[in-house]
ROFIZA-796632 format. One line per field, with one value per residue (C-alpha): chain; x, y negated, z negated; residue number from 1. Coordinates in Angstrom, 2 decimals, m for minus. Example, Ala and Ser with C-alpha at 12.3 -4.5 7.8 and 13.67 -1.06 7.14 Angstrom:
2
unit = c(A  A)
u = c(12.30  13.67)
v = c(4.50  1.06)
w = c(m7.80  m7.14)
pos = c(1  2)
This chain:
389
unit = c(A  A  A  A  A  A  A  A  A  A  A  A  A  A  A  A  A  A  A  A  A  A  A  A  A  A  A  A  A  A  A  A  A  A  A  A  A  A  A  A  A  A  A  A  A  A  A  A  A  A  A  A  A  A  A  A  A  A  A  A  A  A  A  A  A  A  A  A  A  A  A  A  A  A  A  A  A  A  A  A  A  A  A  A  A  A  A  A  A  A  A  A  A  A  A  A  A  A  A  A  A  A  A  A  A  A  A  A  A  A  A  A  A  A  A  A  A  A  A  A  A  A  A  A  A  A  A  A  A  A  A  A  A  A  A  A  A  A  A  A  A  A  A  A  A  A  A  A  A  A  A  A  A  A  A  A  A  A  A  A  A  A  A  A  A  A  A  A  A  A  A  A  A  A  A  A  A  A  A  A  A  A  A  A  A  A  A  A  A  A  A  A  A  A  A  A  A  A  A  A  A  A  A  A  A  A  A  A  A  A  A  A  A  A  A  A  A  A  A  A  A  A  A  A  A  A  A  A  A  A  A  A  A  A  A  A  A  A  A  A  A  A  A  A  A  A  A  A  A  A  A  A  A  A  A  A  A  A  A  A  A  A  A  A  A  A  A  A  A  A  A  A  A  A  A  A  A  A  A  A  A  A  A  A  A  A  A  A  A  A  A  A  A  A  A  A  A  A  A  A  A  A  A  A  A  A  A  A  A  A  A  A  A  A  A  A  A  A  A  A  A  A  A  A  A  A  A  A  A  A  A  A  A  A  A  A  A  A  A  A  A  A  A  A  A  A  A  A  A  A  A  A  A  A  A  A  A  A  A  A  A  A  A  A  A  A  A  A  A  A  A  A  A  A  A  A  A  A  A  A  A  A  A  A  A  A  A  A  A)
u = c(m32.64  m29.12  m28.13  m31.10  m30.26  m26.68  m27.80  m30.01  m27.11  m24.89  m27.60  m28.05  m24.29  m24.13  m26.96  m25.21  m21.93  m23.74  m25.51  m22.22  m20.65  m23.62  m23.41  m19.71  m20.43  m23.14  m26.50  m25.02  m23.09  m19.89  m17.97  m17.57  m18.87  m16.62  m17.35  m20.61  m20.17  m21.84  m22.01  m20.75  m20.55  m18.17  m20.05  m19.20  m20.31  m21.91  m24.18  m27.71  m30.92  m33.05  m36.58  m39.80  m42.96  m46.28  m49.84  m52.08  m55.43  m56.25  m58.33  m59.97  m58.17  m61.55  m65.07  m68.40  m72.03  m74.22  m77.40  m80.01  m80.14  m83.67  m86.60  m88.36  m88.90  m85.88  m86.25  m82.87  m79.80  m77.29  m74.05  m72.70  m72.56  m69.14  m67.35  m65.11  m66.74  m65.28  m66.05  m69.10  m70.54  m74.33  m75.22  m79.00  m81.71  m84.82  m88.16  m87.46  m91.02  m91.90  m88.54  m88.79  m92.24  m90.91  m88.03  m90.43  m92.51  m89.37  m88.22  m91.66  m91.38  m88.00  m89.49  m92.29  m89.80  m87.67  m90.76  m91.67  m88.12  m88.17  m91.45  m90.16  m86.95  m88.90  m91.12  m88.15  m86.51  m89.70  m90.31  m86.77  m87.20  m90.60  m89.82  m90.92  m93.35  m96.24  m94.28  m93.49  m90.39  m92.57  m93.74  m90.16  m89.07  m91.94  m90.95  m87.35  m88.55  m90.65  m87.55  m85.54  m88.36  m88.48  m84.72  m85.01  m87.90  m85.85  m82.93  m85.27  m86.86  m83.44  m82.36  m85.55  m84.89  m81.29  m82.48  m85.08  m82.45  m80.13  m82.93  m83.53  m79.82  m79.75  m82.29  m79.18  m77.14  m73.44  m70.29  m68.14  m64.91  m63.15  m63.66  m65.68  m69.45  m71.02  m74.31  m77.32  m79.45  m82.58  m84.46  m86.19  m89.51  m88.39  m89.11  m86.19  m86.09  m83.62  m80.63  m81.98  m79.80  m79.69  m77.21  m78.20  m74.75  m71.13  m68.22  m64.77  m61.42  m59.02  m55.93  m53.95  m54.91  m54.04  m52.68  m52.93  m50.51  m49.77  m46.33  m45.50  m44.51  m41.97  m40.21  m40.23  m38.42  m35.87  m35.27  m34.69  m32.25  m30.40  m30.12  m28.75  m26.28  m25.08  m26.25  m28.76  m27.75  m30.58  m30.38  m33.37  m35.88  m37.91  m38.19  m41.57  m42.69  m46.27  m47.02  m50.40  m52.51  m51.08  m47.52  m46.79  m44.78  m46.74  m44.91  m44.40  m43.22  m45.29  m44.54  m45.52  m48.06  m49.07  m46.67  m48.54  m48.56  m50.71  m50.42  m53.48  m54.17  m55.51  m52.95  m49.87  m49.43  m49.01  m51.03  m49.10  m50.68  m48.95  m50.00  m49.47  m50.25  m53.02  m53.57  m54.86  m57.15  m55.46  m55.76  m59.30  m60.49  m60.71  m58.05  m55.54  m51.90  m48.38  m45.94  m42.15  m40.43  m36.65  m35.57  m31.82  m28.81  m27.26  m23.91  m24.70  m24.12  m26.62  m27.61  m29.72  m33.07  m32.80  m29.76  m31.63  m34.23  m36.66  m37.88  m41.39  m40.21  m38.86  m35.18  m33.29  m30.38  m27.92  m24.91  m21.31  m18.31  m15.55  m12.53  m14.18  m17.33  m20.85  m21.52  m25.01  m25.22  m28.10  m28.69  m30.12  m31.82  m33.26  m35.59  m34.91  m33.44  m33.76  m34.42  m31.69  m31.86  m30.09  m28.01  m26.33  m25.21  m24.37  m22.12  m18.99  m17.62  m15.41  m17.31  m18.19  m21.98  m23.52  m26.26  m26.53  m26.49  m28.46  m30.71  m30.27  m27.20  m26.48  m24.24  m20.72  m21.03  m17.85  m18.19  m16.23  m16.91  m17.53  m17.61  m20.94  m22.86  m26.59  m28.00  m30.82  m33.42  m32.14  m30.53  m27.28  m24.44  m20.85  m18.40  m16.41  m19.31  m18.50  m22.12  m25.01  m24.56)
v = c(127.95  129.44  127.24  128.55  132.19  131.64  130.28  133.31  135.70  133.86  134.04  137.80  138.33  136.33  138.38  141.65  140.56  139.43  142.81  144.68  142.54  143.10  146.88  146.84  144.86  147.26  146.43  144.01  142.15  142.51  144.97  148.75  150.02  151.86  155.00  155.06  154.76  157.65  158.61  162.10  164.43  167.36  170.66  173.17  176.70  177.33  179.67  178.45  179.68  181.41  180.13  180.70  178.65  180.42  179.07  180.63  180.50  180.78  183.78  184.18  186.63  188.03  186.96  188.56  187.78  187.95  190.00  191.21  194.89  194.52  192.45  189.65  185.94  183.64  182.13  180.33  179.37  179.74  178.46  175.11  175.21  174.69  175.29  178.20  181.22  184.24  187.88  188.75  185.23  185.11  183.40  184.00  185.24  186.97  187.42  190.17  190.82  193.71  195.37  194.87  196.54  199.46  199.83  199.83  202.58  204.59  204.25  205.45  208.47  209.25  209.06  211.46  213.88  213.81  214.68  217.53  218.82  218.77  220.68  223.27  223.69  224.26  226.85  228.81  228.76  230.02  232.74  234.00  234.31  236.07  238.31  241.87  240.78  239.20  237.62  239.67  239.44  238.05  235.19  234.37  234.41  232.09  229.69  229.63  228.83  225.98  224.71  224.66  222.77  220.23  219.70  219.15  216.75  214.73  214.46  213.39  210.76  209.46  209.18  207.24  204.97  204.34  203.52  201.11  199.47  199.11  197.51  195.04  194.24  193.64  190.87  188.92  188.72  188.38  187.50  190.56  188.53  185.31  182.61  179.62  180.01  178.37  176.50  178.70  179.80  180.15  177.97  178.66  180.35  182.15  185.87  188.15  191.87  194.59  194.84  192.19  191.20  187.51  186.66  184.36  182.71  183.53  183.80  183.25  183.86  181.16  181.86  183.50  183.07  184.89  183.27  185.28  184.53  186.16  186.76  187.62  191.25  190.23  187.88  190.56  192.86  190.14  189.59  193.29  193.36  190.34  192.16  195.30  193.21  191.41  188.01  187.71  188.53  189.33  189.54  191.80  189.07  186.69  183.16  181.56  177.94  176.77  173.53  171.87  170.22  166.83  168.02  168.14  171.11  173.13  173.61  177.28  180.22  183.13  186.71  189.09  191.61  193.27  193.34  194.01  197.54  197.02  194.78  192.98  194.20  190.76  188.37  190.57  189.44  191.25  190.10  189.40  188.60  186.52  185.66  182.28  181.07  178.47  177.26  173.82  175.24  172.97  175.65  176.67  179.64  178.83  176.10  176.07  175.97  176.65  179.07  178.88  182.23  182.25  185.67  185.28  183.39  183.31  182.04  179.38  175.85  173.18  170.92  167.82  168.06  164.45  165.43  168.09  168.29  171.11  171.71  172.76  176.38  176.32  175.92  173.96  171.78  169.26  167.22  167.67  165.52  167.49  165.94  162.52  163.74  164.60  168.28  169.75  173.06  175.50  176.51  179.64  178.83  180.87  178.42  175.10  173.82  170.21  168.61  170.73  173.66  176.81  177.50  180.86  180.52  177.74  175.59  176.36  174.93  171.87  170.57  166.88  166.87  163.72  162.45  158.78  157.04  159.80  157.45  158.09  160.25  162.65  165.73  164.80  161.15  159.59  158.87  157.18  158.86  157.09  159.23  158.81  160.37  161.03  160.10  161.86  159.67  160.70  157.31  157.40  155.34  154.94  156.90  155.13  152.63  150.63  149.68  151.33  153.21)
w = c(m133.67  m133.58  m136.55  m138.63  m137.82  m138.95  m142.31  m142.85  m142.06  m144.59  m147.26  m146.76  m146.98  m150.25  m151.80  m150.83  m152.41  m155.60  m155.88  m155.57  m158.30  m160.64  m160.09  m161.01  m164.17  m165.43  m167.00  m169.53  m166.94  m168.94  m166.80  m167.29  m170.70  m173.18  m175.24  m177.20  m180.94  m182.81  m186.46  m187.27  m190.25  m190.50  m190.84  m193.54  m194.31  m197.71  m199.64  m199.02  m200.68  m198.08  m198.61  m196.70  m197.17  m196.74  m196.79  m199.41  m201.16  m204.86  m205.98  m209.39  m211.68  m212.74  m211.79  m212.60  m211.93  m215.04  m214.48  m216.98  m217.86  m219.19  m218.03  m219.82  m220.18  m220.63  m224.08  m224.39  m222.39  m225.20  m223.62  m222.54  m218.77  m217.21  m220.51  m221.55  m223.18  m224.94  m224.29  m226.41  m226.49  m225.96  m222.68  m222.46  m224.83  m223.47  m225.22  m227.82  m229.02  m226.70  m227.29  m231.05  m231.07  m229.05  m231.52  m234.47  m232.85  m232.15  m235.75  m236.96  m234.69  m236.24  m239.72  m238.70  m237.15  m240.28  m242.41  m240.06  m240.25  m244.05  m244.10  m241.63  m243.62  m246.84  m245.15  m243.87  m247.31  m248.98  m246.36  m246.70  m250.45  m250.16  m247.22  m247.99  m250.75  m248.90  m246.01  m242.99  m240.83  m238.03  m240.25  m241.19  m237.54  m236.57  m239.36  m238.14  m234.59  m235.98  m237.81  m234.56  m232.83  m235.66  m235.40  m231.63  m232.11  m234.59  m232.16  m229.37  m231.61  m232.67  m229.02  m228.20  m231.20  m230.09  m226.56  m227.94  m230.14  m227.13  m225.09  m227.92  m228.10  m224.35  m224.66  m225.71  m222.51  m223.38  m221.45  m220.64  m220.37  m221.32  m218.74  m217.62  m217.25  m214.21  m214.06  m214.90  m211.95  m214.14  m216.58  m219.88  m219.17  m216.01  m215.74  m214.93  m214.16  m215.04  m212.68  m210.30  m207.33  m208.20  m210.96  m213.81  m213.77  m213.01  m215.45  m213.94  m215.61  m214.39  m216.50  m215.01  m211.37  m208.17  m205.00  m201.78  m198.93  m195.59  m194.10  m190.51  m190.16  m187.50  m189.91  m192.59  m190.17  m189.40  m193.11  m193.67  m190.75  m192.23  m195.56  m193.87  m191.87  m194.99  m193.75  m196.57  m200.15  m202.56  m206.35  m206.95  m207.79  m205.66  m207.05  m206.41  m206.37  m205.90  m204.04  m204.55  m201.87  m202.89  m202.21  m205.94  m207.20  m209.73  m213.02  m213.69  m211.67  m210.52  m209.70  m206.94  m208.19  m204.93  m201.97  m198.76  m197.38  m194.27  m191.22  m189.88  m186.33  m185.36  m186.92  m187.30  m190.90  m194.20  m197.26  m200.47  m203.85  m206.54  m210.09  m211.77  m215.28  m215.17  m218.76  m217.73  m215.01  m212.47  m209.79  m208.87  m206.79  m203.10  m203.29  m200.43  m201.50  m200.26  m201.84  m201.52  m201.81  m202.30  m201.06  m201.67  m200.33  m196.90  m195.66  m193.10  m191.85  m192.90  m190.01  m190.80  m189.06  m187.92  m185.83  m183.84  m181.13  m180.51  m176.98  m176.07  m175.76  m179.32  m178.42  m181.09  m179.91  m181.32  m180.18  m181.36  m180.54  m178.78  m177.12  m177.09  m175.41  m176.59  m176.08  m176.50  m178.39  m178.90  m182.52  m184.13  m187.45  m190.30  m191.95  m193.65  m196.90  m198.17  m194.75  m193.15  m190.78  m191.97  m188.86  m188.38  m184.75  m182.30  m184.45  m186.47  m189.73  m189.18  m186.14  m185.82  m185.72  m184.26  m186.59  m185.55  m182.18  m180.48  m178.52  m174.78  m175.49  m172.64  m172.47  m171.37  m172.43  m173.84  m177.57  m180.32  m183.66  m186.96  m190.15  m191.95  m194.80  m195.26  m198.66  m200.53  m198.78  m195.35  m194.62  m192.63  m194.11  m193.08  m195.18  m197.94  m198.44  m195.35  m194.80  m193.09  m189.87)
pos = c(1  2  3  4  5  6  7  8  9  10  11  12  13  14  15  16  17  18  19  20  21  22  23  24  25  26  27  28  29  30  31  32  33  34  35  36  37  38  39  40  41  42  43  44  45  46  47  48  49  50  51  52  53  54  55  56  57  58  59  60  61  62  63  64  65  66  67  68  69  70  71  72  73  74  75  76  77  78  79  80  81  82  83  84  85  86  87  88  89  90  91  92  93  94  95  96  97  98  99  100  101  102  103  104  105  106  107  108  109  110  111  112  113  114  115  116  117  118  119  120  121  122  123  124  125  126  127  128  129  130  131  132  133  134  135  136  137  138  139  140  141  142  143  144  145  146  147  148  149  150  151  152  153  154  155  156  157  158  159  160  161  162  163  164  165  166  167  168  169  170  171  172  173  174  175  176  177  178  179  180  181  182  183  184  185  186  187  188  189  190  191  192  193  194  195  196  197  198  199  200  201  202  203  204  205  206  207  208  209  210  211  212  213  214  215  216  217  218  219  220  221  222  223  224  225  226  227  228  229  230  231  232  233  234  235  236  237  238  239  240  241  242  243  244  245  246  247  248  249  250  251  252  253  254  255  256  257  258  259  260  261  262  263  264  265  266  267  268  269  270  271  272  273  274  275  276  277  278  279  280  281  282  283  284  285  286  287  288  289  290  291  292  293  294  295  296  297  298  299  300  301  302  303  304  305  306  307  308  309  310  311  312  313  314  315  316  317  318  319  320  321  322  323  324  325  326  327  328  329  330  331  332  333  334  335  336  337  338  339  340  341  342  343  344  345  346  347  348  349  350  351  352  353  354  355  356  357  358  359  360  361  362  363  364  365  366  367  368  369  370  371  372  373  374  375  376  377  378  379  380  381  382  383  384  385  386  387  388  389)
């Protein structure tokens, strides 16, 4: 029994010594580890375009519902649905027979009024010549009153004729603007009424087209403060770039036509309207888009986004190599530019920013720096073409 207990004590002692040796060697079992190799780039200050990206929605430049101004039966749909139309093109034709008959009656009334006017004018002329020799002054005055009444009757008849002609013309329903006519909401044979609430179709002008975006009023205040402080330099114009839903950049710049002047009490944003040329009708009303606005240039340090980490509270941090150690810094950014953060505080020009080897890197860790570069695709490579980092 004593012999067995001695063997167990020796085994426990051997396991304890082995554990201490393993702890001294480290996880790899190769003794104490050296500094961690990290890839670094040297930061520099430069003039950077200050760009903000805002979500937006396309709005038709002009859009109108086509409604009849007179009633009648639809005799013809005279346009090709979904195709462009010009202002003045006939879209619908209504039954003209009733209106044509009314116009004919009005024209006959004008002819009768003209004859009555001629007769009254002749009577007045004759009475004026014969006054004092068989025609009294009272007779002449009565004839002149009849002349005035005949003139008024003629004007009334002419107005009724013009109204009847206008009604007949309105049996041809025309487009009031250039645009694209939508599918007709009626068919041949349907009865329509004057000024009805339901439109027969819709004509939409798509070139140019509006894009409405919303900007945070708080960010607008920060931008104004940056301009006053000289941190943001503006040149008097705002460059615009439209990004389609596919991520493709739309060819052609727009311009701001209506800067916002009110702040939404619910969202805290200011509406801004821009106008873009749309000759190919690539942008349609209701389409969701993004708009890049370049407000000016700012003097800042560009920090690759891949080298940073953003905490849940929004704090942006990165690592720099100082005196052989990794030091974590907190950054203040003003937007992004080409996969880089535009950093105005937290890092200085000439610092060694750690962009590679960040896995499990902790503040205060010893590091050995290797100069690297980041290509256009965001791949880290060792400087002087020494292979990938």
